[in-house]
C-alpha positions in Angstrom: -7.6 33.7 -9.0 -7.3 33.7 -5.5 -4.4 32.2 -3.5 -4.5 28.3 -3.0 -4.3 27.8 1.0 -2.9 24.7 2.7 -4.6 24.3 6.0 -3.7 22.6 9.0 -6.9 20.9 9.8 -5.9 19.7 13.2 -5.7 23.6 14.3 -8.0 25.2 11.1 -4.7 27.6 11.0 -3.3 28.2 7.3 0.0 26.7 7.1 0.9 28.3 3.7 -0.3 30.0 0.5 0.6 29.7 -3.3 0.3 32.1 -6.3 -1.9 29.7 -8.6 0.0 29.1 -11.5 -0.2 32.1 -14.9 -1.0 30.8 -18.2 2.1 31.4 -19.6 3.3 28.7 -16.7 0.4 26.5 -17.8 1.3 27.0 -21.5 5.5 26.5 -20.7 3.9 22.8 -18.5 2.4 22.0 -21.5 4.1 22.0 -24.2 7.3 20.5 -21.9 4.7 17.7 -21.5 4.1 17.3 -25.2 8.2 17.5 -25.8 9.7 15.2 -23.1 6.5 12.9 -23.9 8.4 12.2 -27.8 11.8 11.4 -25.9 10.0 9.3 -22.9 8.2 6.8 -25.1 11.4 5.8 -27.0 12.7 5.0 -23.7 14.1 1.1 -23.0 11.1 0.2 -21.1 14.1 -1.4 -18.6 14.7 2.1 -18.3 11.3 3.8 -17.3 11.2 0.2 -15.0 14.5 0.8 -13.6 13.5 4.5 -13.2 10.4 3.8 -11.5 12.4 1.5 -9.2 14.6 4.3 -8.1 11.1 6.3 -6.9 10.2 3.3 -4.8 13.5 3.4 -3.2 12.8 7.1 -2.5 9.9 6.5 -1.6 10.7 4.4 1.2 13.6 6.0 2.4 11.6 9.5 3.0 8.4 7.6 4.2 8.3 9.4 7.8 8.6 12.8 6.2 6.2 12.2 3.8 4.1 10.6 5.9 4.2 13.8 8.5 3.6 16.2 5.1 0.4 14.1 4.6 -0.6 14.1 8.2 0.1 18.6 8.3 -1.8 19.1 5.1 -4.7 16.7 5.8 -5.1 15.3 8.8 -5.0 11.6 8.5 -3.2 9.7 11.3 0.7 8.9 11.0 0.6 5.4 10.9 -1.8 5.4 8.0 0.2 8.3 6.5 3.1 6.4 6.3 1.7 3.1 5.5 0.1 5.1 2.5 4.0 6.1 1.1 5.5 2.5 1.6 2.0 1.2 -0.8 2.9 3.6 -3.3 6.3 2.5 -3.5 5.0 -1.4 -3.6 3.0 0.0 -6.6 5.6 1.2 -8.5 7.7 -1.8 -7.8 4.8 -4.0 -9.0 5.4 -2.1 -12.3 8.7 -1.9 -13.2 8.6 -5.6 -12.6 6.0 -6.3 -14.8 6.2 -3.2 -17.4 7.9 -5.0 -20.1 5.8 -8.0 -19.7 2.8 -5.8 -20.5 4.3 -4.2 -23.3 4.7 -7.4 -25.4 2.5 -7.3 -28.5 0.2 -9.9 -28.8 -0.2 -12.6 -31.1 -2.9 -13.1 -33.1 -3.9 -15.9 -36.3 -4.7 -14.1 -38.8 -4.5 -14.7 -43.1 -1.3 -13.0 -43.0 2.5 -14.8 -42.1 2.6 -12.8 -38.9 -0.3 -10.9 -37.2 0.1 -9.0 -33.6 -1.7 -6.4 -31.6 0.6 -3.6 -30.4 0.4 -1.2 -27.1 1.5 2.5 -27.7 1.5 5.3 -25.0 -1.1 8.0 -26.1 0.9 11.2 -24.3 0.6 13.6 -21.7 -2.5 12.8 -18.9 -4.1 15.1 -17.3 -4.6 13.8 -13.4 -7.0 15.3 -11.5 -6.9 14.0 -8.0 -8.7 14.2 -4.5 -7.1 15.0 -1.2 -8.1 11.7 0.8 -5.1 10.0 -0.2 -2.7 12.8 -1.6 0.4 10.6 -2.4 -1.6 7.3 -3.4 -4.3 9.0 -5.1 -1.9 10.4 -7.4 0.9 7.8 -7.6 -1.2 4.5 -7.7 -2.6 5.8 -11.3 0.7 7.7 -12.3 3.0 4.2 -12.1 1.3 2.4 -14.9 0.7 5.9 -16.7 4.5 6.3 -16.7 5.5 2.7 -16.7 3.4 2.6 -20.4 5.2 5.6 -21.6 2.7 8.2 -21.1 3.4 11.2 -19.2 1.6 13.2 -16.2 0.1 16.7 -15.5 -1.2 16.6 -12.5 -3.9 19.2 -11.1 -4.3 18.1 -7.3 -6.9 18.9 -5.1 -6.1 22.6 -3.7 -6.5 21.3 0.0 -3.1 19.7 -1.0 -1.0 22.0 -2.7 2.6 21.0 -0.7 1.9 17.3 -1.5 0.9 17.5 -5.0 4.7 20.1 -5.2 6.6 17.5 -3.3 5.6 14.8 -5.7 6.9 16.7 -8.5 10.7 17.4 -6.3 10.8 13.4 -6.0 10.1 12.4 -9.7 13.0 14.6 -10.6 15.4 13.3 -7.6 14.9 10.1 -8.6 15.9 10.9 -11.9 13.0 11.1 -14.0 13.7 13.8 -17.1 12.3 16.7 -16.2 8.8 17.3 -17.5 7.5 13.5 -17.3 5.7 14.2 -13.8 4.4 18.3 -13.6 2.1 19.4 -11.3 -0.1 22.0 -12.1 -1.3 24.5 -9.0 -4.8 26.1 -10.4 -8.0 25.7 -10.1 -11.0 23.3 -10.8 -12.3 25.6 -13.7 -9.0 26.1 -15.5 -8.0 22.3 -15.0 -10.9 21.5 -16.8 -10.4 23.7 -20.1 -6.9 21.7 -20.5 -8.8 19.0 -21.3 -9.5 20.3 -25.0 -6.1 21.7 -25.4 -4.3 19.5 -27.7 -1.5 18.5 -26.0 -3.6 16.4 -23.6 -4.2 13.3 -24.9 -6.4 11.6 -22.0 -7.7 12.1 -18.5 -7.5 10.3 -15.4 -10.1 11.5 -12.8 -10.7 10.6 -9.2 -13.4 12.5 -7.0 -17.1 12.7 -6.7 -19.6 11.8 -9.5 -21.4 15.4 -10.7 -17.7 16.4 -11.0 -16.5 13.3 -13.1 -19.9 14.1 -15.1 -18.2 17.3 -16.4 -14.9 15.4 -17.3 -16.3 12.7 -19.2 -18.7 15.2 -21.1 -15.6 17.6 -21.8 -13.3 14.7 -22.6 -16.1 13.1 -25.1 -16.4 16.0 -26.8 -12.9 16.6 -27.6 -12.7 12.7 -28.3 -10.2 11.9 -25.2 -10.1 8.9 -23.6 -10.8 9.3 -19.5 -10.7 7.0 -16.8 -13.3 7.9 -13.7 -13.2 6.8 -10.7 -16.0 8.4 -8.4 -17.3 8.0 -4.9 -19.1 5.1 -3.1 -21.7 3.7 -0.7 -20.2 -0.1 -0.3 -21.9 -2.6 1.8 -20.7 -4.3 4.6 -22.9 -7.3 4.6 -22.9 -10.2 7.9 -24.8 -13.1 7.0 -26.4 -15.4 10.0 -23.4 -17.4 9.6 -20.5 -15.5 10.0 -17.7 -15.0 12.1 -19.2 -11.9 13.9 -16.4 -11.4 16.3 -14.0 -11.1 13.4 -16.3 -9.5 10.9 -16.7 -6.6 13.6 -12.8 -6.3 14.4 -12.7 -5.6 11.1 -15.8 -3.7 10.5 -15.0 -0.4 12.6 -11.9 0.3 10.9 -13.1 0.1 7.9 -15.7 2.2 8.3 -13.2 4.8 10.5 -9.7 4.7 8.2 -8.5 7.7 7.2 -11.3 9.3 9.5 -14.1 7.5 7.1 -13.1 10.2 4.2 -12.3 7.1 1.9 -14.2 6.0 -1.3 -14.2 2.5 -0.8 -14.7 2.7 3.3 -17.3 0.5 4.7 -20.7 2.6 4.7 -23.8 0.6 4.9 -23.9 -2.0 7.8 -26.1 -4.8 6.5 -26.4 -7.2 9.3 -29.0 -10.8 9.6 -31.1 -10.2 12.3 -29.4 -13.7 13.7 -26.6 -12.0 14.8 -27.7 -7.8 14.6 -27.9 -7.3 18.3 -24.2 -9.2 18.7 -22.4 -7.1 16.0 -24.1 -4.5 16.9 -23.2 -4.0 20.6 -19.3 -5.4 19.3 -19.1 -2.2 16.8 -20.3 0.4 19.2 -17.8 -0.8 21.8 -15.0 -1.5 19.1 -15.7 2.3 18.1 -15.8 3.9 21.6 -12.2 2.4 22.5 -10.5 4.2 18.9 -8.9 6.8 20.2 -9.4 10.7 18.6 -6.5 13.4 18.6 -3.6 14.6 17.6 -2.9 13.3 13.9 0.9 12.9 14.5 0.6 10.7 17.6 0.5 7.3 16.3 -1.4 5.7 19.0 -4.5 8.0 16.7 -6.7 6.1 15.6 -8.9 9.2 14.4 -7.6 12.2 13.2 -9.7 15.7 12.0 -11.8 16.1 9.4 -10.3 17.9 6.0 -12.1 20.9 6.1 -15.4 22.6 8.5 -18.1 21.8 5.1 -17.4 18.2 6.0 -18.2 18.5 9.2 -21.9 20.4 8.2 -22.2 17.8 5.9 -22.2 15.0 7.8 -24.3 16.7 10.9 -27.4 17.3 7.5 -27.0 13.3 6.7 -27.1 12.1 10.5 -30.1 14.4 11.1 -31.6 14.0 8.7 -31.5 9.7 9.8 -32.6 10.9 13.4 -35.4 12.9 11.8 -37.1 10.1 10.1 -36.3 7.5 12.8 -32.7 6.3 13.1 -31.9 5.6 16.4 -28.0 6.9 17.7 -26.4 3.8 19.3 -23.2 5.9 19.7 -24.2 10.0 19.3 -21.0 11.3 17.6 -20.5 14.9 16.1 -19.0 17.9 16.1 -16.5 18.5 19.1 -15.9 21.8 20.4 -12.4 21.7 20.0 -9.3 23.7 17.7 -9.4 21.5 14.7 -12.2 20.3 12.4 -12.9 17.1 14.3 -15.9 14.9 14.6 -16.7 12.3 17.0 -18.1 8.5 15.0 -21.7 8.5 15.0 -23.1 5.0 14.8 -26.9 4.6 14.0 -29.1 1.4 13.8 -32.8 1.5 12.8 -32.4 3.4 9.7 -34.1 3.0 6.2 -33.5 3.3 2.3 -35.5 6.7 3.1 -32.6 8.3 4.6 -29.5 10.1 3.3 -27.0 7.9 4.7 -28.2 4.9 2.9 -28.8 6.8 -0.7 -25.7 9.0 -0.1 -21.9 8.6 0.4 -21.1 9.7 3.7 -17.9 11.2 3.6 -17.0 10.3 7.6 -16.9 8.4 10.7 -21.0 7.7 10.5 -21.6 4.0 10.6 -25.6 3.1 9.7 -26.6 0.0 10.3 -29.4 -2.0 8.9 -30.7 -4.8 9.5 -32.2 -8.0 7.2 -34.2 -11.3 7.1 -32.4 -13.0 4.7 -29.8 -13.1 2.1 -31.4 -11.7 -0.6 -32.7 -8.9 1.3 -29.0 -8.4 2.1 -28.5 -8.5 -1.9 -31.2 -6.2 -2.8 -30.6 -3.7 -0.2 -26.6 -3.5 -1.0 -27.9 -3.2 -4.6 -30.0 -0.4 -3.7 -27.9 2.6 -4.4 -26.8 4.8 -7.0 -22.6 3.9 -6.8 -21.0 0.2 -7.2 -17.6 0.7 -6.0 -16.6 -2.5 -3.2 -18.3 -4.7 -1.3 -17.8 -7.1 1.9 -19.5 -10.3 2.4 -19.1 -12.6 5.7 -20.5 -15.7 5.5 -17.8 -19.2 6.9 -18.9 -20.8 4.1 -16.7 -19.8 1.5 -18.5 -21.2 -1.8 -21.6 -19.3 -1.2 -19.8 -15.9 -0.4 -18.1 -16.5 -3.9 -21.5 -16.9 -5.4 -23.3 -13.7 -3.8 -20.3 -11.8 -4.8 -20.8 -12.1 -8.5 -25.1 -10.7 -7.3 -23.4 -7.5 -5.5 -23.4 -4.8 -8.5 -20.0 -3.4 -7.8 -16.7 -3.1 -9.1 -15.0 -4.9 -6.3 -15.9 -7.5 -3.5 -14.1 -9.2 -0.7 -15.5 -12.6 1.2 -14.0 -12.6 5.3 -11.9 -9.1 4.2 -12.0 -5.3 3.8 -11.6 -5.0 0.0 -7.8 -3.2 0.1 -6.8 -2.0 -3.7 -3.1 -4.2 -4.4 -1.3 -3.2 -7.6 -2.2 -6.6 -9.4 -5.6 -6.4 -9.1 -7.9 -3.5 -11.0 -9.4 -0.6 -9.1 -12.6 0.8 -10.0 -16.2 0.6 -9.9 -19.7 0.3 -11.8 -23.0 3.0 -11.9 -22.1 6.2 -10.8 -19.2 5.0 -8.9 -16.6 5.6 -12.4 -15.8 4.1 -15.6 -12.7 1.9 -16.7 -10.0 0.7 -14.2 -6.7 2.0 -12.6 -4.1 -0.5 -11.6 -2.8 -3.9 -13.2 -2.9 -4.7 -16.2 -5.9 -3.6 -17.0 -5.3 -0.2 -15.6 -2.4 0.1 -18.0 -3.8 -0.8 -21.1 -6.8 2.0 -20.8 -4.0 4.5 -21.7 -2.4 2.7 -24.6 -3.2 2.9 -28.3 -3.7 -0.7 -29.4 -2.8 -1.4 -32.8 -3.5 -4.3 -35.4 -0.8 -5.3 -37.0 -0.5 -7.6 -40.0 2.5 -8.7 -41.8 2.7 -11.2 -45.5 
């Protein structure tokens, strides 16, 4: 097996290389997870919650150091990296506060003198996670998986091995029992093979839909529970009665956050013809004002993409659009400098036959399409294989709520960009996934429901 290389996207240089775990190391980790689960599940809920709170405090106290690690290894601008660590801490606080409530049996009325539905943890959960939010993608899921009494085996992206190992260190430093959270440095095929192992009871996967299908197939074949959080091509709908000034102020960062490498970033801008010229002009103006450069600089808005291959994929999507009639209002593209930098691109005169409208664009590329009315806006928004998030802009909040119900997505925000919160379920429909993370809905995904009747 080849070495796992941590590469600095800002320079394109290797930071450090790691030897993938041997079969002996992986077997030992699985055995440890299986053993410690039987201890961890019997912890009093308050004891588990205390450890969640301790980890939250540790994350807050180390946010700058951990943020710099994220920026070094995957290129996220430092102000967003630090915020990512703080958001993880907030999520652990939420489940520390609510775990006991969520664990309470649910009473039912039956012919028995006492009836209830109890919730019991499943066991070791294999978490297969991507690089774009190295801490958040892992810890947002781990927070409720662990709060429920399960344990986690992490197979992180090979792009961020240092972040993966650091998280394991943090759990131990916070006082969690050894083995409750373990990192496995291995490749995707080895991780997939673990799904069939008896020690693994469930799978939490975040990534692309092709890999997600394979995970689902393997999990179903082995009768294992799975949750899939896959890609998105989220519509950003601006209606004729919208506050255009506010909409554009939110639209640009919602497309360019994490250099556009975000599953719930706004990716398709669907704008009413009455306000299209105003919105488009302001969008280009604000995009041009973004500072692109060193992600360690707190004033930088856009850093590098994670790898050279991502530049090639974006380039092909943009070239396809232009060849089919799209007009580049802001050409952008690959930059001739050290590292994996891609300048923001804004396109209008786009149509549904273009890759930028049909595929997920994982970078700062913004296609804008003009529509005649609200019905056309909803039709175009739903004309995608994905269904993760969406936003609608209108001064009529009642109309916004009504249209939100017509969108084929798992999450919608009216007059805002949808941001994940621990108290709200996160996930999509169609090819954007199955199941949910966070909130009580995510908490119960990896719990056995047991019906109990006492006569």
